[in-house]
C-alpha atoms as a printed R data frame, in Angstrom:
    type eleno elety resid chain resno       x       y       z
1   ATOM     1    CA   MET     A     1 -60.596 -31.581 -17.588
2   ATOM     2    CA   ILE     A     2 -58.801 -28.384 -17.495
3   ATOM     3    CA   LYS     A     3 -55.037 -28.755 -18.330
4   ATOM     4    CA   TYR     A     4 -52.376 -26.363 -16.829
5   ATOM     5    CA   LYS     A     5 -48.864 -25.753 -18.191
6   ATOM     6    CA   TYR     A     6 -46.003 -24.132 -16.233
7   ATOM     7    CA   SER     A     7 -43.567 -21.513 -17.558
8   ATOM     8    CA   VAL     A     8 -40.563 -23.607 -18.371
9   ATOM     9    CA   VAL     A     9 -36.895 -22.412 -17.806
10  ATOM    10    CA   LEU     A    10 -33.697 -24.296 -18.713
11  ATOM    11    CA   SER     A    11 -30.575 -24.107 -16.655
12  ATOM    12    CA   ILE     A    12 -27.369 -25.103 -18.462
13  ATOM    13    CA   ALA     A    13 -24.906 -24.934 -15.600
14  ATOM    14    CA   GLY     A    14 -22.732 -26.737 -13.016
15  ATOM    15    CA   SER     A    15 -23.897 -28.812 -10.077
16  ATOM    16    CA   ASP     A    16 -22.951 -27.479  -6.564
17  ATOM    17    CA   SER     A    17 -22.994 -30.296  -3.994
18  ATOM    18    CA   GLY     A    18 -23.416 -27.846  -1.203
19  ATOM    19    CA   GLY     A    19 -26.700 -26.796  -2.847
20  ATOM    20    CA   GLY     A    20 -26.067 -22.943  -2.808
21  ATOM    21    CA   ALA     A    21 -25.357 -22.071  -6.173
22  ATOM    22    CA   GLY     A    22 -25.065 -23.607  -9.654
23  ATOM    23    CA   ILE     A    23 -27.951 -25.712 -10.826
24  ATOM    24    CA   GLN     A    24 -29.436 -26.204  -7.440
25  ATOM    25    CA   ALA     A    25 -29.666 -22.459  -6.740
26  ATOM    26    CA   ASP     A    26 -31.335 -22.232 -10.029
27  ATOM    27    CA   LEU     A    27 -33.971 -25.058  -9.409
28  ATOM    28    CA   LYS     A    28 -34.843 -23.343  -6.193
29  ATOM    29    CA   THR     A    29 -35.280 -19.961  -7.752
30  ATOM    30    CA   PHE     A    30 -37.487 -21.195 -10.684
31  ATOM    31    CA   SER     A    31 -39.651 -23.205  -8.080
32  ATOM    32    CA   ALA     A    32 -40.036 -20.098  -5.665
33  ATOM    33    CA   LEU     A    33 -40.987 -18.081  -8.721
34  ATOM    34    CA   GLY     A    34 -43.639 -20.477  -9.908
35  ATOM    35    CA   CYS     A    35 -41.830 -21.598 -12.873
36  ATOM    36    CA   TYR     A    36 -40.810 -25.322 -13.967
37  ATOM    37    CA   GLY     A    37 -37.120 -25.864 -13.814
38  ATOM    38    CA   ALA     A    38 -35.194 -28.311 -16.519
39  ATOM    39    CA   THR     A    39 -31.490 -28.657 -16.503
40  ATOM    40    CA   ALA     A    40 -28.346 -29.668 -18.413
41  ATOM    41    CA   ILE     A    41 -25.400 -30.170 -16.030
42  ATOM    42    CA   THR     A    42 -22.025 -29.062 -17.571
43  ATOM    43    CA   ALA     A    43 -19.892 -30.127 -14.718
44  ATOM    44    CA   VAL     A    44 -20.045 -31.515 -11.036
45  ATOM    45    CA   THR     A    45 -18.317 -29.813  -8.401
46  ATOM    46    CA   VAL     A    46 -17.159 -31.117  -5.110
47  ATOM    47    CA   GLN     A    47 -17.760 -28.190  -2.809
48  ATOM    48    CA   ASN     A    48 -19.673 -26.900   0.420
49  ATOM    49    CA   THR     A    49 -19.979 -23.436   2.064
50  ATOM    50    CA   LEU     A    50 -16.026 -23.302   2.629
51  ATOM    51    CA   GLY     A    51 -15.272 -23.497  -1.258
52  ATOM    52    CA   VAL     A    52 -14.697 -25.846  -3.999
53  ATOM    53    CA   SER     A    53 -12.252 -28.730  -3.992
54  ATOM    54    CA   ALA     A    54 -12.753 -30.466  -7.295
55  ATOM    55    CA   ILE     A    55 -14.410 -30.169 -10.570
56  ATOM    56    CA   TYR     A    56 -15.334 -32.672 -12.925
57  ATOM    57    CA   PRO     A    57 -16.566 -31.701 -16.441
58  ATOM    58    CA   ILE     A    58 -19.367 -33.522 -18.186
59  ATOM    59    CA   PRO     A    59 -18.461 -34.572 -21.878
60  ATOM    60    CA   VAL     A    60 -19.650 -32.021 -24.375
61  ATOM    61    CA   GLU     A    61 -21.864 -34.563 -26.096
62  ATOM    62    CA   ILE     A    62 -23.646 -35.486 -22.851
63  ATOM    63    CA   VAL     A    63 -24.201 -31.887 -22.335
64  ATOM    64    CA   ILE     A    64 -25.458 -31.197 -25.676
65  ATOM    65    CA   GLY     A    65 -27.754 -34.364 -25.293
66  ATOM    66    CA   GLN     A    66 -29.349 -32.842 -22.153
67  ATOM    67    CA   ILE     A    67 -30.146 -29.694 -23.806
68  ATOM    68    CA   LYS     A    68 -31.583 -31.375 -26.960
69  ATOM    69    CA   ALA     A    69 -33.760 -33.523 -24.785
70  ATOM    70    CA   VAL     A    70 -35.240 -30.619 -23.095
71  ATOM    71    CA   MET     A    71 -35.617 -28.347 -26.070
72  ATOM    72    CA   ASP     A    72 -37.267 -31.191 -28.320
73  ATOM    73    CA   ASP     A    73 -39.972 -32.056 -25.496
74  ATOM    74    CA   ILE     A    74 -40.410 -29.473 -22.622
75  ATOM    75    CA   LYS     A    75 -39.697 -26.380 -24.832
76  ATOM    76    CA   PRO     A    76 -38.633 -23.825 -22.239
77  ATOM    77    CA   MET     A    77 -39.747 -20.282 -22.395
78  ATOM    78    CA   ALA     A    78 -36.136 -19.087 -21.161
79  ATOM    79    CA   ILE     A    79 -32.722 -20.254 -20.949
80  ATOM    80    CA   LYS     A    80 -30.135 -19.600 -18.513
81  ATOM    81    CA   LEU     A    81 -26.231 -20.287 -19.011
82  ATOM    82    CA   GLY     A    82 -23.953 -20.812 -16.098
83  ATOM    83    CA   MET     A    83 -20.685 -22.537 -15.821
84  ATOM    84    CA   ILE     A    84 -19.213 -23.117 -19.257
85  ATOM    85    CA   TYR     A    85 -15.779 -24.654 -18.546
86  ATOM    86    CA   SER     A    86 -14.219 -24.996 -22.142
87  ATOM    87    CA   ALA     A    87 -13.960 -23.422 -25.641
88  ATOM    88    CA   GLU     A    88 -15.139 -26.651 -27.084
89  ATOM    89    CA   LEU     A    89 -18.320 -26.628 -24.983
90  ATOM    90    CA   ALA     A    90 -19.055 -22.928 -25.453
91  ATOM    91    CA   ALA     A    91 -18.746 -23.532 -29.268
92  ATOM    92    CA   ALA     A    92 -21.177 -26.456 -29.224
93  ATOM    93    CA   ILE     A    93 -23.564 -24.819 -26.913
94  ATOM    94    CA   ALA     A    94 -23.619 -21.647 -29.467
95  ATOM    95    CA   ASP     A    95 -23.913 -23.874 -32.290
96  ATOM    96    CA   PHE     A    96 -26.937 -25.660 -30.962
97  ATOM    97    CA   LEU     A    97 -28.940 -22.835 -29.487
98  ATOM    98    CA   LYS     A    98 -28.411 -20.507 -32.483
99  ATOM    99    CA   ASP     A    99 -31.622 -22.097 -33.936
100 ATOM   100    CA   TYR     A   100 -33.617 -21.077 -30.647
101 ATOM   101    CA   GLN     A   101 -32.841 -17.034 -30.442
102 ATOM   102    CA   HIS     A   102 -36.648 -16.652 -30.310
103 ATOM   103    CA   VAL     A   103 -36.219 -18.019 -26.690
104 ATOM   104    CA   PRO     A   104 -34.514 -15.660 -24.288
105 ATOM   105    CA   ILE     A   105 -31.053 -16.804 -23.586
106 ATOM   106    CA   LEU     A   106 -29.107 -15.433 -20.417
107 ATOM   107    CA   PHE     A   107 -25.625 -15.995 -19.610
108 ATOM   108    CA   ASP     A   108 -24.124 -15.538 -16.197
109 ATOM   109    CA   PRO     A   109 -20.448 -16.104 -16.777
110 ATOM   110    CA   VAL     A   110 -18.749 -18.147 -14.127
111 ATOM   111    CA   MET     A   111 -15.127 -17.024 -14.674
112 ATOM   112    CA   VAL     A   112 -13.621 -15.984 -11.391
113 ATOM   113    CA   SER     A   113 -13.914 -17.881  -8.176
114 ATOM   114    CA   SER     A   114 -15.009 -15.870  -4.808
115 ATOM   115    CA   SER     A   115 -11.238 -16.100  -3.953
116 ATOM   116    CA   GLY     A   116 -10.154 -14.154  -6.922
117 ATOM   117    CA   HIS     A   117  -8.922 -17.407  -9.146
118 ATOM   118    CA   GLN     A   118  -9.475 -17.272 -12.627
119 ATOM   119    CA   LEU     A   119 -11.688 -20.392 -13.632
120 ATOM   120    CA   ILE     A   120 -11.357 -19.857 -17.410
121 ATOM   121    CA   ASN     A   121  -8.426 -19.699 -19.849
122 ATOM   122    CA   THR     A   122  -7.780 -16.876 -22.628
123 ATOM   123    CA   ASP     A   123  -8.827 -19.325 -25.341
124 ATOM   124    CA   ALA     A   124 -12.208 -20.290 -23.754
125 ATOM   125    CA   LEU     A   125 -13.008 -16.687 -23.067
126 ATOM   126    CA   ASP     A   126 -12.243 -15.741 -26.724
127 ATOM   127    CA   ARG     A   127 -14.590 -18.376 -27.981
128 ATOM   128    CA   LEU     A   128 -17.402 -17.242 -25.431
129 ATOM   129    CA   LYS     A   129 -17.030 -13.818 -27.110
130 ATOM   130    CA   GLN     A   130 -16.843 -15.159 -30.720
131 ATOM   131    CA   HIS     A   131 -19.886 -17.844 -30.189
132 ATOM   132    CA   LEU     A   132 -22.051 -17.119 -27.291
133 ATOM   133    CA   PHE     A   133 -22.229 -13.354 -27.046
134 ATOM   134    CA   PRO     A   134 -24.067 -12.798 -30.321
135 ATOM   135    CA   ILE     A   135 -26.823 -15.503 -29.374
136 ATOM   136    CA   ILE     A   136 -27.651 -14.347 -25.799
137 ATOM   137    CA   ARG     A   137 -30.075 -11.753 -24.744
138 ATOM   138    CA   LEU     A   138 -28.343 -10.670 -21.458
139 ATOM   139    CA   LEU     A   139 -25.027 -11.199 -20.168
140 ATOM   140    CA   THR     A   140 -24.725 -10.805 -16.201
141 ATOM   141    CA   PRO     A   141 -21.057 -10.516 -15.378
142 ATOM   142    CA   ASN     A   142 -19.957  -9.336 -11.778
143 ATOM   143    CA   LEU     A   143 -17.102  -6.800 -11.315
144 ATOM   144    CA   SER     A   144 -14.326  -9.453 -11.567
145 ATOM   145    CA   GLU     A   145 -15.941 -11.068 -14.668
146 ATOM   146    CA   ALA     A   146 -16.447  -7.848 -16.198
147 ATOM   147    CA   SER     A   147 -12.736  -6.746 -15.528
148 ATOM   148    CA   LEU     A   148 -11.655 -10.205 -17.202
149 ATOM   149    CA   ILE     A   149 -13.947  -9.458 -20.308
150 ATOM   150    CA   THR     A   150 -12.785  -6.111 -20.999
151 ATOM   151    CA   GLY     A   151  -9.094  -6.620 -19.623
152 ATOM   152    CA   THR     A   152  -9.316  -3.603 -17.484
153 ATOM   153    CA   PRO     A   153 -10.357  -3.158 -13.657
154 ATOM   154    CA   VAL     A   154 -13.731  -2.356 -12.999
155 ATOM   155    CA   GLU     A   155 -14.052  -1.103  -9.616
156 ATOM   156    CA   THR     A   156 -16.594   1.965  -9.978
157 ATOM   157    CA   VAL     A   157 -19.932   2.823 -11.574
158 ATOM   158    CA   ASN     A   158 -18.206   4.851 -14.043
159 ATOM   159    CA   ASP     A   159 -15.955   1.863 -14.730
160 ATOM   160    CA   MET     A   160 -19.024  -0.364 -14.915
161 ATOM   161    CA   LYS     A   161 -20.513   1.880 -17.752
162 ATOM   162    CA   LYS     A   162 -17.369   1.919 -19.820
163 ATOM   163    CA   ALA     A   163 -17.173  -1.744 -19.371
164 ATOM   164    CA   ALA     A   164 -20.925  -2.165 -20.597
165 ATOM   165    CA   ALA     A   165 -20.339  -0.056 -23.734
166 ATOM   166    CA   TYR     A   166 -17.093  -2.236 -24.507
167 ATOM   167    CA   ILE     A   167 -19.046  -5.469 -23.926
168 ATOM   168    CA   ILE     A   168 -22.066  -4.281 -26.205
169 ATOM   169    CA   LYS     A   169 -19.496  -3.707 -28.951
170 ATOM   170    CA   GLN     A   170 -18.581  -7.544 -28.546
171 ATOM   171    CA   GLY     A   171 -21.787  -8.473 -30.000
172 ATOM   172    CA   CYS     A   172 -23.911  -8.900 -26.776
173 ATOM   173    CA   LYS     A   173 -27.511  -7.486 -27.288
174 ATOM   174    CA   ALA     A   174 -27.606  -6.452 -23.593
175 ATOM   175    CA   VAL     A   175 -25.496  -6.577 -20.411
176 ATOM   176    CA   LEU     A   176 -26.184  -6.220 -16.728
177 ATOM   177    CA   ILE     A   177 -22.916  -5.604 -14.747
178 ATOM   178    CA   LYS     A   178 -23.510  -6.421 -11.214
179 ATOM   179    CA   GLY     A   179 -22.066  -4.321  -8.483
180 ATOM   180    CA   GLY     A   180 -22.501  -6.386  -5.511
181 ATOM   181    CA   HIS     A   181 -18.813  -6.129  -4.505
182 ATOM   182    CA   LEU     A   182 -18.734  -2.269  -4.658
183 ATOM   183    CA   GLN     A   183 -17.812  -0.618  -1.260
184 ATOM   184    CA   GLY     A   184 -20.401   1.235   0.646
185 ATOM   185    CA   THR     A   185 -24.052   1.015   1.726
186 ATOM   186    CA   ASP     A   186 -25.585   1.699  -1.632
187 ATOM   187    CA   LEU     A   187 -24.944  -0.840  -4.309
188 ATOM   188    CA   TYR     A   188 -25.494  -0.278  -8.052
189 ATOM   189    CA   ASP     A   189 -26.027  -2.524 -11.166
190 ATOM   190    CA   VAL     A   190 -25.538  -1.031 -14.697
191 ATOM   191    CA   TYR     A   191 -27.656  -2.082 -17.503
192 ATOM   192    CA   LEU     A   192 -27.150  -1.328 -21.301
193 ATOM   193    CA   ASP     A   193 -28.570  -2.933 -24.611
194 ATOM   194    CA   ASN     A   194 -27.598  -2.411 -28.168
195 ATOM   195    CA   LYS     A   195 -30.434  -0.120 -28.742
196 ATOM   196    CA   GLY     A   196 -28.718   2.581 -26.443
197 ATOM   197    CA   THR     A   197 -31.229   1.872 -23.531
198 ATOM   198    CA   GLU     A   198 -29.249   2.615 -20.174
199 ATOM   199    CA   HIS     A   199 -30.395   2.200 -16.679
200 ATOM   200    CA   THR     A   200 -28.634   1.977 -12.960
201 ATOM   201    CA   PHE     A   201 -30.465  -0.179 -10.665
202 ATOM   202    CA   SER     A   202 -29.761   0.880  -6.994
203 ATOM   203    CA   SER     A   203 -30.287  -1.151  -3.756
204 ATOM   204    CA   LYS     A   204 -28.962  -1.127  -0.053
205 ATOM   205    CA   SER     A   205 -26.330  -3.457   1.067
206 ATOM   206    CA   ILE     A   206 -27.195  -6.173   3.548
207 ATOM   207    CA   ASN     A   207 -24.805  -7.300   5.926
208 ATOM   208    CA   SER     A   208 -25.010 -11.110   5.777
209 ATOM   209    CA   PRO     A   209 -22.480 -13.968   5.764
210 ATOM   210    CA   ASN     A   210 -24.897 -15.904   3.576
211 ATOM   211    CA   THR     A   211 -24.680 -14.540  -0.133
212 ATOM   212    CA   HIS     A   212 -23.334 -17.665  -1.912
213 ATOM   213    CA   GLY     A   213 -25.217 -18.261  -5.042
214 ATOM   214    CA   THR     A   214 -26.415 -14.524  -5.390
215 ATOM   215    CA   GLY     A   215 -25.217 -14.375  -8.985
216 ATOM   216    CA   CYS     A   216 -26.781 -17.482  -9.999
217 ATOM   217    CA   THR     A   217 -29.999 -16.670  -8.225
218 ATOM   218    CA   LEU     A   218 -30.140 -13.181 -10.042
219 ATOM   219    CA   SER     A   219 -29.827 -14.555 -13.441
220 ATOM   220    CA   SER     A   220 -32.312 -17.367 -12.804
221 ATOM   221    CA   ALA     A   221 -34.718 -15.199 -11.324
222 ATOM   222    CA   ILE     A   222 -34.561 -12.767 -14.315
223 ATOM   223    CA   ALA     A   223 -34.962 -15.756 -16.723
224 ATOM   224    CA   SER     A   224 -38.011 -16.635 -14.472
225 ATOM   225    CA   PHE     A   225 -39.749 -13.403 -14.900
226 ATOM   226    CA   LEU     A   226 -38.971 -13.214 -18.701
227 ATOM   227    CA   ALA     A   227 -40.677 -16.718 -19.126
228 ATOM   228    CA   LEU     A   228 -43.571 -15.262 -16.996
229 ATOM   229    CA   GLY     A   229 -44.078 -12.627 -19.742
230 ATOM   230    CA   ASP     A   230 -42.211  -9.559 -18.218
231 ATOM   231    CA   ASP     A   231 -40.065  -7.277 -20.311
232 ATOM   232    CA   MET     A   232 -36.382  -7.134 -19.668
233 ATOM   233    CA   LEU     A   233 -36.063  -3.971 -17.331
234 ATOM   234    CA   THR     A   234 -39.187  -5.097 -15.562
235 ATOM   235    CA   SER     A   235 -37.689  -8.684 -14.997
236 ATOM   236    CA   ILE     A   236 -34.229  -7.390 -13.763
237 ATOM   237    CA   GLU     A   237 -36.141  -5.010 -11.217
238 ATOM   238    CA   ARG     A   238 -38.154  -7.895  -9.970
239 ATOM   239    CA   ALA     A   239 -35.437 -10.137  -9.717
240 ATOM   240    CA   LYS     A   240 -33.226  -7.852  -7.810
241 ATOM   241    CA   THR     A   241 -36.374  -7.406  -5.267
242 ATOM   242    CA   TYR     A   242 -36.489 -11.129  -4.847
243 ATOM   243    CA   VAL     A   243 -32.732 -11.616  -4.299
244 ATOM   244    CA   HIS     A   244 -32.692  -8.856  -1.873
245 ATOM   245    CA   GLN     A   245 -35.363 -10.355   0.204
246 ATOM   246    CA   ALA     A   246 -33.987 -13.664  -0.043
247 ATOM   247    CA   ILE     A   247 -30.404 -12.193   1.166
248 ATOM   248    CA   GLU     A   248 -32.598 -10.336   4.160
249 ATOM   249    CA   TYR     A   249 -34.348 -13.443   5.337
250 ATOM   250    CA   GLY     A   250 -31.389 -15.627   5.087
251 ATOM   251    CA   LYS     A   251 -28.975 -13.614   6.867
252 ATOM   252    CA   ASP     A   252 -29.592 -15.270  10.271
253 ATOM   253    CA   VAL     A   253 -29.722 -18.804   9.002
254 ATOM   254    CA   LYS     A   254 -26.625 -21.004   9.618
255 ATOM   255    CA   THR     A   255 -25.867 -23.622   6.864
256 ATOM   256    CA   GLY     A   256 -22.428 -25.246   7.281
257 ATOM   257    CA   GLU     A   257 -19.304 -23.444   8.645
258 ATOM   258    CA   GLY     A   258 -18.665 -20.916   5.779
259 ATOM   259    CA   GLN     A   259 -20.435 -18.670   3.379
260 ATOM   260    CA   GLY     A   260 -24.180 -19.936   3.466
261 ATOM   261    CA   PRO     A   261 -26.729 -19.480   0.763
262 ATOM   262    CA   LEU     A   262 -29.757 -16.997   0.435
263 ATOM   263    CA   ASN     A   263 -33.212 -18.099   1.717
264 ATOM   264    CA   HIS     A   264 -34.894 -18.887  -1.684
265 ATOM   265    CA   PHE     A   265 -38.105 -20.034  -0.244
266 ATOM   266    CA   PHE     A   266 -38.702 -17.065   2.315
267 ATOM   267    CA   ASP     A   267 -42.171 -16.435   0.516
268 ATOM   268    CA   PRO     A   268 -41.604 -14.712  -2.943
269 ATOM   269    CA   GLY     A   269 -45.437 -14.484  -3.364
270 ATOM   270    CA   LYS     A   270 -45.356 -11.211  -1.059
271 ATOM   271    CA   LEU     A   271 -42.492  -9.505  -2.644
272 ATOM   272    CA   VAL     A   272 -42.254  -5.745  -1.645
273 ATOM   273    CA   LYS     A   273 -40.381  -3.393  -3.900
274 ATOM   274    CA   VAL     A   274 -37.287  -2.172  -2.107
């Protein structure tokens, strides 16, 4: 009898009760792209399309226990990090994953809420830089997060390039600064790695009220394509295409009374390059 094996991706992130972001968005993305999703939940949030009303952190030892259980048995081919709520958790995750750097580790830093509220304190940010940045393969901050990491406003493509250079100097192997909040019809994401490879990705803005979970989805899609065997730049390009079309096919769907999610299951088997 022939036996099959999925490409496995592990998400270490927070749970979104509204289903649009965090662990839930990650699992939808992994499944849509043909991967098997495993999880380690770092926090439980009370939220819906109107916003977050409470966050309950999972004890550090339970988070690490979840990660160990998956790494020991299911053996993921890529790892995506999301919401890491404390300096203690950042250090513990980094210490555990330092022996798994043969597996590509992506970090989508959840540092600033959509309303602009800072979700991480200075001590935790410093610990992230010190412990996590050196072991990850790709960091994917948005403009607000890049501003927080660098300590300077990041508002233009030129700012993004300067921020990327700064972040690489902090020990990251590669960074993709997401420009989804740039003004205008053309959007840009800036990539830089520690070998000097630079690339600016471009896409067209879509007028949609349903963009909740875009950042989680992009990083999870990149991790999925890496697990499936693509190189980094190809994975980013394919992930951007997937997210663009998930937004396009979800723009007229009503889920809740606020900012709805993408349409993760629009039919990614028929992706068309944009």
